[in-house]
Every structure is written in structure tokens, then in C-alpha cells.
C-alpha positions in Angstrom: -32.7 36.9 40.5 -35.7 35.8 38.4 -34.0 32.8 36.8 -32.8 31.2 40.1 -36.3 31.7 41.6 -37.9 30.0 38.6 -35.4 27.1 38.9 -36.3 26.6 42.5 -40.0 26.9 41.9 -40.0 24.4 39.0 -37.0 22.3 39.9 -39.1 19.1 40.3 -40.1 19.5 36.7 -36.9 20.9 35.1 -34.3 18.8 36.8 -34.4 15.8 34.4 -33.9 18.3 31.5 -31.1 20.1 33.2 -29.2 16.9 34.1 -29.8 15.6 30.5 -28.3 18.8 29.1 -25.3 18.6 31.4 -24.8 14.9 30.5 -25.0 15.6 26.8 -22.5 18.5 27.1 -20.1 16.3 29.1 -20.4 13.4 26.6 -19.8 15.8 23.7 -16.8 17.4 25.4 -15.4 13.9 26.2 -15.9 12.7 22.6 -14.2 15.8 21.2 -11.2 15.3 23.6 -10.9 11.6 22.8 -11.0 12.3 19.0 -8.5 15.1 19.3 -6.2 12.9 21.4 -6.5 10.1 19.0 -5.5 12.3 16.1 -2.5 13.6 18.0 -1.4 10.1 18.9 -1.9 8.8 15.4 0.1 11.7 13.9 2.8 11.2 16.4 2.9 7.5 15.6 3.2 8.1 11.9 6.0 10.6 12.5 7.8 8.2 14.8 7.5 5.3 12.3 8.8 7.5 9.5 11.7 8.6 11.6 12.4 5.0 12.6 12.4 3.9 9.0 14.9 6.6 8.1 17.1 5.9 11.1 17.2 2.2 10.2 17.8 2.9 6.5 14.4 1.5 5.4 13.3 4.0 2.8 10.6 3.2 0.3 11.7 2.6 -3.3 9.9 5.7 -4.5 12.0 7.7 -2.0 15.1 6.0 -3.3 14.1 6.7 -6.9 14.0 10.4 -6.0 17.6 10.4 -4.6 20.6 11.8 -6.5 23.3 9.4 -7.4 25.5 10.5 -4.5 22.5 10.2 -2.1 21.9 6.6 -3.3 25.6 5.8 -2.7 25.3 7.2 0.9 22.2 5.1 1.4 23.9 1.9 0.3 26.8 2.9 2.7 24.2 3.3 5.5 22.8 -0.2 4.8 26.3 -1.7 4.9 26.9 -0.1 8.3 23.6 -1.5 9.5 24.7 -4.9 8.5 27.8 -4.6 10.7 30.4 -3.5 8.1 33.2 -1.3 9.3 35.4 1.4 7.6 32.5 2.1 5.3 33.3 5.0 3.0 31.9 6.4 -0.3 34.7 6.8 -2.8 32.6 7.3 -6.0 34.4 9.8 -8.2 36.4 10.1 -11.4 39.1 7.5 -11.5 37.4 5.3 -8.9 37.8 2.2 -11.2 34.0 1.6 -10.9 33.9 1.6 -7.1 31.4 3.7 -5.3 31.5 2.4 -1.8 34.2 0.4 0.1 33.8 -1.4 3.4 35.1 -4.1 5.6 32.8 -7.0 6.3 32.3 -8.1 9.9 34.8 -10.9 9.2 37.4 -8.5 7.9 37.1 -9.1 4.2 37.3 -6.1 1.8 34.0 -5.3 0.0 33.5 -3.0 -2.9 30.2 -1.8 -4.3 29.0 -0.3 -7.5 25.8 1.7 -7.2 23.5 2.6 -10.1 20.3 4.6 -9.5 18.5 3.9 -12.8 14.8 3.9 -13.9 13.1 0.6 -12.9 12.7 -0.3 -16.6 16.4 -0.2 -17.3 18.7 -3.2 -17.3 22.4 -3.4 -16.3 24.4 -4.6 -19.2 27.1 -7.4 -19.1 29.9 -4.8 -19.7 29.0 -3.1 -16.4 29.5 -6.4 -14.6 32.8 -6.9 -16.4 33.9 -3.5 -15.1 33.0 -4.5 -11.6 35.1 -7.7 -11.9 38.0 -5.6 -13.1 37.5 -3.3 -10.1 37.6 -6.3 -7.8 40.9 -7.4 -9.3 42.3 -3.9 -9.2 41.4 -3.2 -5.6 42.1 -6.8 -4.5 38.7 -6.9 -2.9 37.3 -10.2 -1.6 33.6 -9.4 -2.4 32.1 -7.2 -5.1 28.5 -6.1 -5.1 26.4 -4.3 -7.8 23.4 -2.5 -6.4 20.8 -1.0 -8.6 17.3 0.4 -8.6 16.8 -1.3 -11.9 17.3 -4.9 -13.1 20.0 -6.9 -14.8 20.0 -8.3 -18.3 20.1 -12.1 -18.6 23.8 -12.1 -19.8 24.9 -9.7 -17.0 23.1 -11.8 -14.3 24.7 -15.0 -15.7 28.1 -13.3 -15.7 27.7 -12.2 -12.1 26.8 -15.7 -11.0 29.7 -17.2 -13.0 32.3 -14.9 -11.5 31.2 -14.6 -7.9 29.7 -11.1 -8.2 26.7 -10.3 -6.0 23.8 -8.7 -8.0 21.3 -6.8 -6.0 18.4 -5.8 -8.4 15.4 -3.7 -7.5 13.4 -6.4 -5.9 16.2 -7.3 -3.5 17.0 -3.7 -2.8 13.5 -3.4 -1.4 14.1 -6.5 0.6 17.5 -5.2 1.9 15.8 -1.9 2.9 13.3 -3.8 5.0 15.8 -5.7 7.1 17.3 -8.5 5.0 21.1 -8.7 5.3 23.5 -8.5 2.4 24.8 -11.9 3.3 21.3 -13.4 2.8 21.0 -11.6 -0.6 24.4 -12.9 -1.6 23.2 -16.5 -1.1 20.4 -16.1 -3.6 22.4 -13.7 -5.8 19.8 -12.3 -8.2 17.5 -15.3 -8.3 13.8 -14.4 -8.6 14.2 -11.5 -11.0 11.5 -11.6 -13.6 9.3 -14.2 -11.9 5.8 -13.0 -12.6 4.3 -14.3 -9.3 7.2 -13.0 -7.3 7.0 -9.6 -8.9 3.2 -9.4 -8.3 3.7 -10.3 -4.7 6.6 -7.9 -4.3 4.6 -5.0 -5.9 1.7 -5.6 -3.5 4.1 -5.3 -0.6 6.5 -2.5 -1.6 4.6 -0.7 -4.4 5.7 -0.2 -8.0 
């Protein structure tokens, strides 16, 4: 009873302080709520974007480097499906004649893929490209693609270009992950590997 009486008695003096305290409390509560809501929304946005990247097949190269060989083959199969290929299946096993993934291109042609998840510093040798050419002949495929997380040696890249094999090195794997089509990569077929300015720009975009 004493406190209400004092408030009534001294209200003309106290009311600015009371209102100020209420305003400060309201502002603090509002700021806390906005900050908490912002954190929740940002976390939700990060989770959504991560889920969207996975759903679309756009994983980062460090995530791909952490995959097993079979997971990498499945990832390549996913990218082929994203590009409109049909009848995509992973066939990598003993006696597969160097074929890891087979598919039908949107125009009906048969495509075979060899997948190698190697350390970035490694290089695919020419003999591996010869094996892919042999696999293309054996399976009577129309298109043969070699996809790797590493790079190609000079002779292997020249061999691929001379024999109509598509070479997707690490740089272009990152580009493929981020929305470029296999058809677009086939048109440039390994060009740009080893270009210092290109590699610096690529590292800035995708990481090492």
C-alpha cells in the first residue's frame, strides 16, 4: 500500500523516469527478439542453401575429396541425371572394362564415364586414357568421359583431344558442380588446365 501511495504523491516528479524505464525495457526486449529472430533466420537460410546444394549436386571440392571412390561415382551419376541423361547407372566393378558410370544422353547416344577420385596434385597418365578409348570401343559407346578430382598429364590430355575423349579435370569438375553442363565442358575439353591466372581465379572462387 505504501508504494502506490508514494507513486500517487510524487507522480508528477517520477513519471518521466518510470516512462523512461519502460521505454528502455521495451527497446531492450525488442532488440533481443530481433537479434534472436535474425540468428534463427540466418541459420535456417544456411541450412536451406546447404540442402539446396546437395539436392542439386553442387558439393564443394573439399566435400568431394572426402568421398569414397563409390560415392564419387554416385556423385558423377547424379550430375549426369541433372544434365538430362537417362538410364544412368553405376557399373564400376571388377571386369567393368574401365567403365564406372553408363548413361544415355538426351539425344539417345550412349555415354560411358571413368571416374578417379585422386589427390589434387596427381596427374592422369596417358595409359588411363588409352584404357578409356578401349572401353569406348568395347562398349560401342558414342561418348567417353574421364572425370577426376586431379589433373591430366600433357600427353594424356593431348591423347584425349586427338581421340575425341572428354577430359574433365579438377577445375572443370568444380565448374560442373556449380551448374555448367557436360556438353559445355566437352566443347572446351580440358582447355585451361595449368593456366596460372585461371587457376588463381578458380581458387579464389572455389577454394584450393
